[in-house]
N, C-alpha and C positions, 0 to 999 in steps of 0.2 A: 361339525361330519361324526355321524354314528357310529357302531360299533360296527355293525354290518358292514357296510362303504367303506372302513379302515380293513375292514379285512380281507372281503372281497373288493379292490378300486378297481373300478371301471377306467383309468388309464394303464396298467397293468396288463391287459388282457390284448393289447395292442401289439402288434407282429411288428419285427420291420418290414422296412420297406425298400424297395429295391428304384433307386432315382437314377436319372438318365443323369449327360453329361449340362444338359442346362443346367436343372432344379437342384445338383451339387454348385455349380457356377455360382448361379444362386442366390442358395445358404451363405458358400465362403466369403463371397461378398458383401453382404449386408453385415455379417457379425464382425465386432470388435474386441481383440482380446482382452479376453478378462485380465487383468490386472490383482495382483497381491496386496493385504494393505500398505505393507513395507514399500512398494510400487506410491502407493497412491503417499502416503504421508514424503517419502522421498522430495515425488513430484511437488507435493506443494512447500517443503520447506525450500525445494532449491527456485519456486514462483516469487516464494517470500525473499531469499537472496535478491532475484532479479529486480520487482519493483523497487528496495533498497537502494538499490543501485543505481536506479535513471533518477533519483530523486534531486534538485539543481542544489548545487551551495547557497544561498541567498548568503552573499557578500551585507556589510558594514553599511557602507556605502547605499545599499538597492534597501536595505528596512532603511533607513533614515531618511533616504525618497519617498516609502513607502507613508511614514509617517508623516509627510508633508503634504502626501497628495491628502491623504484624508486629514487633517487638518483645514484643505482648500476647499471639503464638499462637505464640511460640517459649517465651513464659513458663507458657503453656498444654500445652507438649509432653514427654516423658519423655525428654528425654536427659540425658548424664553431664555432667558441671561443664566437661570441658573443654569439650565441643564448647558449652554454653553462653557460656561465655566466649570461645571463637571468633566465636558469634553477637553477644553486643553489641557487643565492638569492630570489629567489620563492620558495626551498623549507628550505631555512635557516630562513626566515619568517614564515613556517609551522611549522618549528620544535619550533621558539621560542616562536609561539602563543600558542602549543598545552603545549609548558613546566610552561607557566605562567596559563593557565586552571589547569596544575596539579598542581603545589603549591596553585593556589587559593581553590581548594578542599580540598588543604591538609590541612590548615589553618583553613577552616571551621570545617573539622572534626576534629583536633585536639581545635579550642575553644566550639565547642559542649561538646565534652568530657571535656572541662575543667570546664564547667558550669555544667554537668551532675556528676561530682566527686565531685562537691561544697552543692550540693545539699544533 
């Protein structure tokens, strides 16, 4: 936009039009209210919190079952002995880690129950 256009802005010459009821209704029903930045931020954070509430808590049993499914899947695949050995080792490590987590959570539950009974 050059200086002349800026000074004599064409839109500035438009006058207020008188709208009839149908035109007003069409304008009002097609417009969405503008939200402030604060409202948008709040809505985004609310959505993020809602998403996290919907996540299913996976049990130790489900995790171990998933590893077992992967073992069966890999047995059905045509892979080299070296690759199969690598997969087996990785799955074995996963099983060990899940069992450690399960045992740790059992200990925590048992300790908590012990102290609750002691009270």
